[in-house]
Backbone as JSON Lines, residues from 0, in Angstrom:
{"i":0,"aa":"X","n":[119.5,66.35,101.14],"ca":[119.63,67.15,99.93],"c":[119.85,68.52,99.71]}
{"i":1,"aa":"X","n":[120.94,68.62,99.12],"ca":[121.4,69.74,98.95],"c":[120.0,71.26,98.68]}
{"i":2,"aa":"X","n":[120.46,72.52,99.49],"ca":[119.33,73.63,99.05],"c":[119.77,74.41,98.04]}
{"i":3,"aa":"X","n":[118.78,74.83,97.14],"ca":[119.76,75.29,96.15],"c":[119.64,76.68,96.62]}
{"i":4,"aa":"X","n":[119.15,76.92,97.29],"ca":[119.3,78.18,98.32],"c":[120.59,78.93,99.28]}
{"i":5,"aa":"X","n":[121.05,79.77,99.45],"ca":[122.34,80.05,100.51],"c":[121.71,80.64,101.5]}
{"i":6,"aa":"X","n":[121.88,80.46,103.17],"ca":[121.63,80.75,104.16],"c":[121.43,82.68,103.43]}
{"i":7,"aa":"X","n":[122.09,82.68,103.06],"ca":[121.93,84.85,102.38],"c":[121.02,84.95,102.17]}
{"i":8,"aa":"X","n":[120.19,83.76,101.12],"ca":[119.17,84.01,100.38],"c":[118.21,83.99,100.95]}
{"i":9,"aa":"X","n":[117.98,83.73,102.35],"ca":[116.26,83.56,102.74],"c":[116.16,84.67,102.88]}
{"i":10,"aa":"X","n":[116.51,85.69,103.16],"ca":[116.0,87.28,103.39],"c":[116.73,87.98,102.59]}
{"i":11,"aa":"X","n":[116.67,88.45,101.66],"ca":[117.81,89.25,100.53],"c":[118.5,90.74,102.33]}
{"i":12,"aa":"X","n":[119.5,90.43,101.79],"ca":[120.73,91.17,102.47],"c":[120.03,92.8,102.54]}
{"i":13,"aa":"X","n":[119.72,93.52,101.32],"ca":[118.79,94.6,101.53],"c":[118.11,94.86,102.29]}
{"i":14,"aa":"X","n":[116.45,93.82,102.36],"ca":[115.46,94.18,102.86],"c":[115.73,93.8,104.31]}
{"i":15,"aa":"X","n":[117.11,92.66,104.94],"ca":[117.21,92.55,105.82],"c":[117.54,93.6,106.62]}
{"i":16,"aa":"X","n":[118.73,94.07,106.58],"ca":[119.28,95.62,106.72],"c":[118.25,96.51,107.31]}
{"i":17,"aa":"X","n":[117.36,96.9,105.85],"ca":[116.26,98.0,106.06],"c":[115.3,98.07,106.9]}
{"i":18,"aa":"X","n":[114.86,96.59,106.7],"ca":[113.25,96.1,107.99],"c":[113.85,95.88,109.16]}
{"i":19,"aa":"X","n":[115.15,95.51,109.56],"ca":[115.58,95.18,110.26],"c":[115.72,96.43,111.07]}
{"i":20,"aa":"X","n":[116.24,97.34,110.93],"ca":[116.25,98.84,111.21],"c":[114.63,99.62,111.87]}
{"i":21,"aa":"X","n":[113.72,99.19,110.77],"ca":[112.38,99.39,110.88],"c":[112.08,98.71,111.97]}
{"i":22,"aa":"X","n":[112.48,97.41,112.29],"ca":[111.89,96.03,112.97],"c":[111.68,97.47,114.5]}
{"i":23,"aa":"X","n":[113.68,97.59,114.59],"ca":[113.92,97.92,115.97],"c":[112.67,99.5,116.01]}
{"i":24,"aa":"X","n":[112.47,100.04,115.36],"ca":[111.18,101.02,115.65],"c":[110.02,100.65,116.09]}
{"i":25,"aa":"X","n":[109.44,99.78,115.5],"ca":[108.4,99.07,114.88],"c":[107.99,98.37,116.81]}
{"i":26,"aa":"X","n":[109.05,97.93,116.85],"ca":[108.95,96.84,118.23],"c":[109.28,97.88,119.5]}
{"i":27,"aa":"X","n":[109.53,98.99,119.36],"ca":[109.78,99.95,120.11],"c":[108.31,100.95,120.35]}
{"i":28,"aa":"X","n":[107.66,101.44,119.09],"ca":[106.72,101.74,118.94],"c":[104.92,100.63,119.7]}
{"i":29,"aa":"X","n":[105.11,99.54,119.37],"ca":[104.51,98.65,119.86],"c":[104.49,98.61,121.67]}
{"i":30,"aa":"X","n":[105.81,98.56,122.14],"ca":[105.87,99.08,123.64],"c":[105.46,99.98,123.74]}
{"i":31,"aa":"X","n":[104.72,100.82,123.03],"ca":[104.75,102.58,123.85],"c":[103.11,101.99,123.33]}
{"i":32,"aa":"X","n":[102.9,101.65,122.48],"ca":[101.78,101.12,122.14],"c":[100.61,100.77,122.97]}
{"i":33,"aa":"X","n":[101.02,99.89,124.13],"ca":[100.63,99.01,125.01],"c":[100.0,99.88,126.12]}
{"i":34,"aa":"X","n":[100.74,101.14,126.31],"ca":[100.53,101.71,127.38],"c":[99.83,102.89,127.09]}
{"i":35,"aa":"X","n":[99.27,103.27,125.78],"ca":[98.62,104.29,125.27],"c":[97.4,104.35,126.62]}
{"i":36,"aa":"X","n":[96.92,105.79,126.79],"ca":[96.28,106.36,127.75],"c":[94.93,106.02,127.68]}
{"i":37,"aa":"X","n":[94.72,105.68,126.22],"ca":[93.15,105.15,126.09],"c":[93.19,103.73,125.54]}
{"i":38,"aa":"X","n":[93.71,103.08,126.27],"ca":[93.43,101.56,126.06],"c":[94.33,101.14,125.02]}
{"i":39,"aa":"X","n":[95.15,100.1,125.53],"ca":[96.64,98.88,124.82],"c":[96.28,98.98,123.35]}
{"i":40,"aa":"X","n":[96.59,99.64,122.47],"ca":[95.95,99.52,121.38],"c":[96.52,97.74,120.43]}
{"i":41,"aa":"X","n":[97.39,97.07,120.84],"ca":[97.62,96.07,120.35],"c":[96.48,95.28,120.67]}
{"i":42,"aa":"X","n":[95.81,95.55,122.43],"ca":[94.46,94.91,122.09],"c":[92.9,95.31,121.12]}
{"i":43,"aa":"X","n":[93.13,96.46,121.01],"ca":[92.52,97.55,120.51],"c":[91.93,96.77,118.74]}
{"i":44,"aa":"X","n":[93.44,96.52,118.82],"ca":[93.52,95.98,117.07],"c":[93.26,94.73,116.95]}
{"i":45,"aa":"X","n":[93.0,93.9,118.27],"ca":[92.36,92.35,118.14],"c":[93.68,91.16,118.35]}
{"i":46,"aa":"X","n":[94.77,91.95,118.98],"ca":[95.62,91.27,119.78],"c":[95.11,90.21,120.8]}
{"i":47,"aa":"X","n":[95.47,89.15,121.35],"ca":[95.3,88.56,122.31],"c":[96.29,88.55,123.51]}
{"i":48,"aa":"X","n":[96.2,89.32,124.69],"ca":[97.29,89.7,125.27],"c":[97.67,88.58,126.72]}
{"i":49,"aa":"X","n":[98.44,87.83,126.34],"ca":[98.91,86.7,127.89],"c":[99.92,87.65,128.83]}
{"i":50,"aa":"X","n":[99.11,88.02,130.0],"ca":[100.04,89.09,130.54],"c":[101.15,87.76,131.19]}
{"i":51,"aa":"X","n":[101.81,88.77,132.19],"ca":[103.3,88.27,132.09],"c":[103.34,88.29,133.72]}
{"i":52,"aa":"X","n":[103.01,86.59,134.05],"ca":[102.8,86.25,135.61],"c":[103.48,86.85,136.86]}
{"i":53,"aa":"X","n":[102.98,87.48,137.78],"ca":[103.39,87.95,138.93],"c":[104.67,87.13,139.24]}
{"i":54,"aa":"X","n":[105.72,87.6,139.44],"ca":[106.94,87.3,140.01],"c":[107.56,86.45,138.75]}
{"i":55,"aa":"X","n":[107.26,86.23,137.52],"ca":[108.1,85.75,136.48],"c":[108.62,87.12,135.87]}
{"i":56,"aa":"X","n":[110.12,86.83,135.29],"ca":[110.9,87.66,134.29],"c":[110.4,87.68,132.76]}
{"i":57,"aa":"X","n":[110.37,88.52,132.24],"ca":[110.12,88.67,130.8],"c":[109.19,89.45,130.77]}
{"i":58,"aa":"X","n":[108.53,89.32,129.09],"ca":[107.42,90.23,129.12],"c":[106.2,89.86,128.42]}
{"i":59,"aa":"X","n":[105.11,90.3,128.43],"ca":[103.91,89.86,128.0],"c":[103.49,89.24,126.83]}
{"i":60,"aa":"X","n":[102.87,88.59,126.31],"ca":[102.77,88.2,125.34],"c":[101.5,88.8,124.46]}
{"i":61,"aa":"X","n":[101.42,88.78,123.09],"ca":[100.57,89.39,122.42],"c":[100.09,88.76,120.93]}
{"i":62,"aa":"X","n":[99.31,87.73,120.66],"ca":[99.09,86.89,119.61],"c":[97.92,87.69,119.02]}
{"i":63,"aa":"X","n":[97.83,87.2,117.6],"ca":[97.1,87.49,116.18],"c":[97.04,86.31,115.38]}
{"i":64,"aa":"X","n":[96.14,86.45,114.65],"ca":[95.55,85.27,114.28],"c":[96.51,86.28,112.46]}
{"i":65,"aa":"X","n":[97.3,85.36,111.84],"ca":[97.0,85.74,110.17],"c":[96.91,84.88,109.49]}
{"i":66,"aa":"X","n":[96.92,85.4,108.41],"ca":[96.24,84.75,106.84],"c":[96.85,83.59,106.62]}
{"i":67,"aa":"X","n":[96.41,82.34,106.14],"ca":[97.1,81.0,105.41],"c":[97.2,80.01,107.32]}
{"i":68,"aa":"X","n":[96.54,80.41,108.15],"ca":[96.58,79.25,109.07],"c":[97.63,79.18,110.0]}
{"i":69,"aa":"X","n":[98.28,80.88,110.31],"ca":[99.37,81.45,110.77],"c":[99.13,82.31,112.13]}
{"i":70,"aa":"X","n":[100.14,81.81,112.97],"ca":[99.9,83.04,114.09],"c":[100.72,83.87,114.22]}
{"i":71,"aa":"X","n":[101.06,85.08,114.73],"ca":[101.93,86.15,115.39],"c":[101.66,86.35,116.77]}
{"i":72,"aa":"X","n":[102.45,85.88,117.47],"ca":[103.61,86.12,118.82],"c":[104.34,87.51,118.81]}
{"i":73,"aa":"X","n":[103.64,88.44,119.55],"ca":[105.0,89.45,119.8],"c":[105.09,89.56,121.29]}
{"i":74,"aa":"X","n":[106.58,89.7,121.81],"ca":[107.17,90.59,122.89],"c":[108.01,91.06,122.51]}
{"i":75,"aa":"X","n":[108.11,92.14,123.83],"ca":[108.96,92.92,124.12],"c":[110.54,92.21,123.12]}
{"i":76,"aa":"X","n":[110.9,90.7,123.27],"ca":[112.19,90.71,122.7],"c":[112.27,90.0,120.99]}
{"i":77,"aa":"X","n":[111.06,90.17,120.26],"ca":[111.18,89.66,119.19],"c":[109.31,89.43,118.98]}
{"i":78,"aa":"X","n":[109.52,88.42,118.08],"ca":[108.38,88.46,117.51],"c":[108.38,86.54,117.12]}
{"i":79,"aa":"X","n":[107.48,86.07,116.96],"ca":[107.11,84.79,116.28],"c":[106.38,84.29,115.49]}
{"i":80,"aa":"X","n":[106.31,83.63,114.45],"ca":[105.2,83.48,113.38],"c":[105.19,81.92,113.84]}
{"i":81,"aa":"X","n":[104.05,81.46,113.46],"ca":[103.88,79.64,113.85],"c":[102.6,79.85,112.73]}
{"i":82,"aa":"X","n":[102.45,78.4,112.3],"ca":[101.94,77.94,110.92],"c":[101.42,76.43,111.46]}
{"i":83,"aa":"X","n":[100.05,76.73,111.6],"ca":[99.57,75.28,111.79],"c":[100.13,74.5,111.29]}
{"i":84,"aa":"X","n":[100.36,72.94,111.67],"ca":[100.89,72.03,111.53],"c":[102.35,72.16,110.83]}
{"i":85,"aa":"X","n":[103.38,73.15,110.95],"ca":[104.18,72.44,111.49],"c":[105.26,72.74,112.15]}
{"i":86,"aa":"X","n":[106.3,71.79,112.52],"ca":[107.19,71.37,113.93],"c":[107.57,73.25,114.06]}
{"i":87,"aa":"X","n":[108.26,74.03,113.22],"ca":[108.75,75.09,113.54],"c":[108.18,76.11,113.12]}
{"i":88,"aa":"X","n":[108.15,76.47,114.29],"ca":[108.23,78.82,114.07],"c":[109.32,79.38,113.78]}
{"i":89,"aa":"X","n":[108.92,80.64,113.44],"ca":[109.68,81.01,112.38],"c":[109.86,82.51,113.56]}
{"i":90,"aa":"X","n":[111.01,82.8,114.15],"ca":[111.49,83.77,115.31],"c":[112.16,84.73,114.64]}
{"i":91,"aa":"X","n":[112.1,86.41,115.14],"ca":[112.93,87.34,114.72],"c":[112.91,88.58,115.97]}
{"i":92,"aa":"X","n":[114.26,88.57,115.96],"ca":[114.79,89.58,117.05],"c":[114.54,90.67,116.91]}
{"i":93,"aa":"X","n":[114.22,91.28,117.95],"ca":[113.64,92.57,118.04],"c":[114.02,93.88,116.81]}
{"i":94,"aa":"X","n":[115.39,93.45,116.63],"ca":[116.11,94.28,115.97],"c":[116.9,93.95,114.54]}
{"i":95,"aa":"X","n":[115.99,92.58,114.55],"ca":[116.9,91.96,113.28],"c":[115.85,91.23,112.23]}
{"i":96,"aa":"X","n":[115.89,91.41,111.01],"ca":[114.66,90.38,110.24],"c":[115.32,89.55,109.79]}
{"i":97,"aa":"X","n":[116.21,88.5,110.52],"ca":[117.0,87.22,109.52],"c":[116.32,86.51,110.99]}
{"i":98,"aa":"X","n":[115.49,85.53,110.44],"ca":[114.72,84.34,110.78],"c":[115.66,83.01,111.33]}
{"i":99,"aa":"X","n":[115.03,82.72,112.37],"ca":[115.41,81.73,113.11],"c":[114.46,80.49,113.5]}
{"i":100,"aa":"X","n":[114.74,79.36,113.1],"ca":[113.83,78.0,113.3],"c":[113.89,78.17,114.75]}
{"i":101,"aa":"X","n":[112.38,77.72,114.98],"ca":[112.3,76.78,116.67],"c":[111.53,75.98,116.64]}
{"i":102,"aa":"X","n":[112.25,75.1,117.23],"ca":[111.38,73.77,117.62],"c":[109.87,73.79,118.52]}
{"i":103,"aa":"X","n":[108.6,73.76,117.9],"ca":[107.65,74.17,118.61],"c":[107.19,72.75,119.82]}
{"i":104,"aa":"X","n":[107.52,71.7,118.97],"ca":[107.38,70.85,120.08],"c":[108.57,70.91,121.19]}
{"i":105,"aa":"X","n":[109.28,71.76,121.68],"ca":[110.31,72.1,122.49],"c":[109.92,72.74,123.79]}
{"i":106,"aa":"X","n":[108.81,73.84,123.07],"ca":[108.64,74.85,124.18],"c":[107.43,74.56,124.63]}
{"i":107,"aa":"X","n":[107.76,74.99,126.11],"ca":[106.34,75.1,127.16],"c":[105.81,76.24,127.16]}
{"i":108,"aa":"X","n":[104.49,76.53,126.75],"ca":[103.56,77.07,126.29],"c":[102.69,77.69,128.08]}
{"i":109,"aa":"X","n":[103.12,79.09,128.04],"ca":[103.2,80.42,127.48],"c":[104.3,80.43,127.85]}
{"i":110,"aa":"X","n":[105.15,81.51,126.97],"ca":[106.12,82.09,126.66],"c":[106.33,83.14,127.28]}
{"i":111,"aa":"X","n":[107.63,83.41,128.04],"ca":[107.58,85.38,128.56],"c":[109.17,85.47,128.33]}
{"i":112,"aa":"X","n":[109.52,85.04,128.13],"ca":[111.29,85.78,127.34],"c":[111.55,84.38,126.52]}
{"i":113,"aa":"X","n":[113.12,84.89,125.98],"ca":[113.74,84.61,124.81],"c":[114.04,82.77,124.92]}
{"i":114,"aa":"X","n":[114.72,82.97,126.18],"ca":[115.26,81.87,126.17],"c":[114.28,80.15,126.5]}
{"i":115,"aa":"X","n":[112.84,80.92,126.58],"ca":[111.85,79.91,126.83],"c":[111.79,78.98,125.31]}
{"i":116,"aa":"X","n":[112.57,79.83,124.48],"ca":[111.94,78.99,123.2],"c":[112.78,78.49,122.54]}
{"i":117,"aa":"X","n":[114.09,77.89,123.41],"ca":[115.18,77.61,123.18],"c":[116.06,77.34,122.12]}
{"i":118,"aa":"X","n":[116.9,76.31,121.61],"ca":[117.9,76.66,120.69],"c":[117.2,77.29,119.24]}
{"i":119,"aa":"X","n":[117.92,78.72,118.9],"ca":[117.54,78.88,117.57],"c":[118.43,77.99,116.32]}
{"i":120,"aa":"X","n":[117.57,78.17,115.34],"ca":[118.49,77.87,114.08],"c":[117.96,77.97,112.95]}
{"i":121,"aa":"X","n":[119.1,78.29,111.76],"ca":[119.07,78.82,110.47],"c":[118.29,77.83,109.99]}
{"i":122,"aa":"X","n":[117.3,78.51,108.56],"ca":[116.87,77.44,108.07],"c":[117.69,77.09,106.95]}
{"i":123,"aa":"X","n":[117.19,75.43,106.79],"ca":[118.35,75.04,105.58],"c":[117.6,74.35,104.77]}
{"i":124,"aa":"X","n":[117.5,74.02,103.86],"ca":[117.14,73.46,102.73],"c":[115.73,74.12,102.12]}
{"i":125,"aa":"X","n":[115.62,74.06,100.65],"ca":[114.27,74.92,100.51],"c":[112.8,75.21,101.13]}
{"i":126,"aa":"X","n":[112.55,74.04,101.57],"ca":[111.37,74.18,102.22],"c":[111.56,74.92,103.95]}
{"i":127,"aa":"X","n":[112.1,74.97,104.43],"ca":[112.64,75.69,106.03],"c":[112.7,76.85,104.87]}
{"i":128,"aa":"X","n":[113.54,77.34,104.2],"ca":[114.02,78.36,103.71],"c":[112.54,79.31,102.82]}
{"i":129,"aa":"X","n":[111.79,78.83,102.32],"ca":[110.22,79.34,101.81],"c":[109.68,79.43,103.22]}
{"i":130,"aa":"X","n":[109.7,78.46,103.99],"ca":[108.9,78.97,104.95],"c":[109.28,79.84,106.31]}
{"i":131,"aa":"X","n":[110.51,80.0,106.12],"ca":[111.15,81.25,106.96],"c":[110.69,82.86,106.06]}
{"i":132,"aa":"X","n":[111.1,82.74,104.85],"ca":[110.48,84.05,104.0],"c":[108.97,84.12,104.01]}
{"i":133,"aa":"X","n":[108.49,83.51,104.08],"ca":[106.62,83.11,103.9],"c":[106.75,84.06,105.55]}
{"i":134,"aa":"X","n":[107.09,83.54,106.48],"ca":[106.93,84.38,107.45],"c":[107.59,85.58,108.13]}
{"i":135,"aa":"X","n":[108.51,85.88,107.45],"ca":[109.1,87.57,107.22],"c":[108.0,88.17,106.72]}
{"i":136,"aa":"X","n":[107.63,87.9,105.43],"ca":[106.62,88.29,104.63],"c":[104.95,88.68,104.92]}
{"i":137,"aa":"X","n":[104.37,87.43,106.29],"ca":[103.31,87.52,107.05],"c":[103.8,88.85,108.35]}
{"i":138,"aa":"X","n":[105.02,88.95,109.41],"ca":[105.04,90.24,110.1],"c":[105.36,91.04,109.43]}
{"i":139,"aa":"X","n":[106.15,91.31,108.0],"ca":[106.39,92.87,107.89],"c":[104.47,92.8,107.55]}
{"i":140,"aa":"X","n":[103.41,92.08,106.51],"ca":[102.6,92.93,106.15],"c":[101.97,93.3,107.59]}
{"i":141,"aa":"X","n":[101.69,92.17,108.58],"ca":[100.94,92.63,109.6],"c":[101.49,93.85,110.41]}
{"i":142,"aa":"X","n":[102.42,94.13,110.49],"ca":[102.98,95.35,110.72],"c":[102.61,96.59,109.96]}
{"i":143,"aa":"X","n":[102.4,96.67,108.2],"ca":[101.95,97.52,107.29],"c":[100.43,97.3,108.15]}
{"i":144,"aa":"X","n":[99.95,96.58,108.13],"ca":[98.17,96.79,108.2],"c":[97.96,97.3,109.79]}
{"i":145,"aa":"X","n":[98.94,96.85,110.59],"ca":[98.59,97.29,112.14],"c":[99.03,99.21,112.09]}
{"i":146,"aa":"X","n":[100.19,99.26,111.6],"ca":[100.53,100.86,111.46],"c":[99.52,101.65,110.87]}
{"i":147,"aa":"X","n":[98.78,101.37,109.35],"ca":[97.78,102.11,109.25],"c":[96.78,102.32,109.48]}
{"i":148,"aa":"X","n":[96.59,100.85,110.67],"ca":[95.33,101.55,111.41],"c":[95.77,102.02,112.32]}
{"i":149,"aa":"X","n":[96.44,102.27,112.74],"ca":[97.34,103.33,114.0],"c":[97.5,104.53,113.11]}
{"i":150,"aa":"X","n":[97.65,104.6,112.06],"ca":[97.41,105.79,111.18],"c":[95.57,105.97,111.05]}
{"i":151,"aa":"X","n":[95.13,105.79,110.9],"ca":[93.54,105.66,110.62],"c":[92.87,106.19,112.78]}
{"i":152,"aa":"X","n":[93.08,106.05,113.28],"ca":[92.89,105.75,114.54],"c":[93.12,107.19,115.2]}
{"i":153,"aa":"X","n":[94.34,107.38,115.04],"ca":[95.36,108.24,115.95],"c":[96.01,109.58,115.12]}
{"i":154,"aa":"X","n":[95.81,109.21,113.72],"ca":[96.58,110.29,113.01],"c":[97.99,109.88,113.12]}
{"i":155,"aa":"X","n":[98.61,110.46,111.81],"ca":[100.1,110.47,112.17],"c":[100.83,110.84,113.07]}
{"i":156,"aa":"X","n":[100.0,112.34,113.69],"ca":[100.85,112.94,114.59],"c":[100.8,112.28,115.96]}
{"i":157,"aa":"X","n":[100.58,111.08,115.89],"ca":[100.52,110.16,117.72],"c":[101.8,109.35,117.25]}
{"i":158,"aa":"X","n":[102.21,109.11,116.14],"ca":[103.6,107.83,115.95],"c":[104.33,108.98,115.42]}
{"i":159,"aa":"X","n":[104.2,109.79,114.82],"ca":[105.33,111.04,114.98],"c":[105.99,111.76,116.55]}
{"i":160,"aa":"X","n":[104.74,111.87,117.22],"ca":[105.18,112.41,118.35],"c":[106.17,111.28,119.07]}
{"i":161,"aa":"X","n":[105.83,110.0,119.1],"ca":[106.79,109.13,119.83],"c":[107.61,108.93,118.91]}
{"i":162,"aa":"X","n":[107.98,108.86,117.7],"ca":[109.12,108.97,117.07],"c":[110.16,110.0,117.42]}
{"i":163,"aa":"X","n":[109.65,111.21,117.91],"ca":[110.37,112.33,118.63],"c":[110.91,112.28,119.78]}
{"i":164,"aa":"X","n":[110.35,111.0,120.26],"ca":[111.14,110.89,121.52],"c":[111.77,110.05,121.88]}
{"i":165,"aa":"X","n":[112.46,109.08,120.49],"ca":[113.27,108.15,120.64],"c":[114.96,108.62,120.4]}
{"i":166,"aa":"X","n":[115.36,108.08,121.06],"ca":[116.81,108.81,120.81],"c":[117.22,108.53,119.71]}
{"i":167,"aa":"X","n":[117.36,107.67,118.89],"ca":[117.67,107.24,117.62],"c":[116.83,107.61,116.55]}
{"i":168,"aa":"X","n":[117.51,108.0,115.54],"ca":[116.67,108.71,113.92],"c":[115.49,107.25,113.61]}
{"i":169,"aa":"X","n":[114.66,107.45,113.76],"ca":[113.81,106.39,112.64],"c":[114.22,106.5,111.14]}
{"i":170,"aa":"X","n":[113.83,105.35,110.75],"ca":[114.46,105.34,109.49],"c":[113.44,105.93,107.98]}
{"i":171,"aa":"X","n":[112.53,106.45,108.96],"ca":[111.22,106.43,107.58],"c":[110.33,108.08,108.9]}
{"i":172,"aa":"X","n":[110.0,108.34,108.23],"ca":[108.84,109.22,108.66],"c":[107.44,108.25,109.47]}
{"i":173,"aa":"X","n":[106.79,109.39,110.12],"ca":[105.85,108.2,110.8],"c":[104.51,108.06,109.56]}
{"i":174,"aa":"X","n":[104.19,109.52,109.01],"ca":[103.57,108.53,107.81],"c":[104.32,107.67,106.64]}
{"i":175,"aa":"X","n":[105.37,107.32,106.87],"ca":[105.63,106.74,105.31],"c":[106.16,105.18,106.03]}
{"i":176,"aa":"X","n":[105.48,104.68,107.67],"ca":[105.33,103.43,107.71],"c":[104.81,103.03,107.28]}
{"i":177,"aa":"X","n":[103.25,102.75,107.46],"ca":[102.69,101.93,106.55],"c":[103.18,101.32,105.28]}
{"i":178,"aa":"X","n":[103.38,102.18,104.29],"ca":[103.95,101.88,103.09],"c":[105.27,101.29,102.94]}
{"i":179,"aa":"X","n":[106.1,101.31,104.14],"ca":[107.3,100.65,104.02],"c":[107.42,99.32,104.44]}
{"i":180,"aa":"X","n":[106.22,99.32,105.34],"ca":[105.84,97.9,105.62],"c":[105.36,96.96,104.55]}
{"i":181,"aa":"X","n":[104.42,97.21,104.12],"ca":[103.67,96.5,103.11],"c":[105.14,96.7,101.65]}
{"i":182,"aa":"X","n":[105.43,97.64,101.4],"ca":[106.94,97.21,100.63],"c":[108.06,96.27,100.51]}
{"i":183,"aa":"X","n":[108.28,95.7,101.99],"ca":[108.67,94.75,102.36],"c":[108.5,93.28,102.08]}
{"i":184,"aa":"X","n":[106.78,93.88,102.29],"ca":[106.17,92.39,102.48],"c":[106.07,91.85,101.26]}
{"i":185,"aa":"X","n":[105.6,92.89,100.23],"ca":[105.35,92.37,98.85],"c":[106.64,92.17,98.19]}
{"i":186,"aa":"X","n":[107.85,92.8,98.53],"ca":[109.39,92.0,97.73],"c":[109.31,90.83,98.43]}
{"i":187,"aa":"X","n":[109.36,90.36,99.34],"ca":[109.74,89.28,100.0],"c":[108.23,88.18,99.51]}
{"i":188,"aa":"X","n":[107.41,88.62,99.34],"ca":[106.71,87.72,98.19],"c":[107.02,87.41,96.66]}
{"i":189,"aa":"X","n":[107.09,88.32,96.84],"ca":[108.43,87.95,95.1],"c":[109.28,87.49,95.37]}
{"i":190,"aa":"X","n":[110.09,87.21,95.82],"ca":[111.62,86.3,95.61],"c":[110.95,84.86,96.69]}
{"i":191,"aa":"X","n":[109.86,84.66,96.93],"ca":[109.21,83.67,97.74],"c":[109.89,82.04,96.92]}
{"i":192,"aa":"X","n":[109.21,82.01,95.39],"ca":[109.56,81.02,95.07],"c":[110.64,80.89,94.63]}
{"i":193,"aa":"X","n":[111.75,79.58,94.47],"ca":[112.64,79.81,93.54],"c":[112.59,80.12,92.36]}
């Protein structure tokens, strides 16, 4: 059955571009947050950590429940949104909000490196595209909630100091991060239905 969407419709190009730039910043910040002197911020926020086993290549995995019977898993190389009862997960590279599908039944868990997710493919057909867009909205919404929590717990100065140490200039100020992520989530939810 031919889809009424094109590949470019999965995530609108302006959101993919702007959120991709911000995702690169967010993933870098998350990497700093796990080393926070007062304790791993992802764990304090409620994520479960699957540590990288000694002698293995890759990064630790952090998982968090999402609304709608979904789970978010974060690694240094990207993020995966899984929905209960779905054969596919939706993967996002750490620097690109372009959803790719993962055949979950072919993955040996736990995963610590990108190659373990197997071959990624572009969503096809309305159902897969809606799944991918919904996953993008869930990821951006979670990042907005997380950034709001970080700002409440540590103040905007914490994130501002981190961003000032980064080589690349961030696309927005530290205090604007929660709102930027929530706007992406809201826009993605608004275009979810055909």
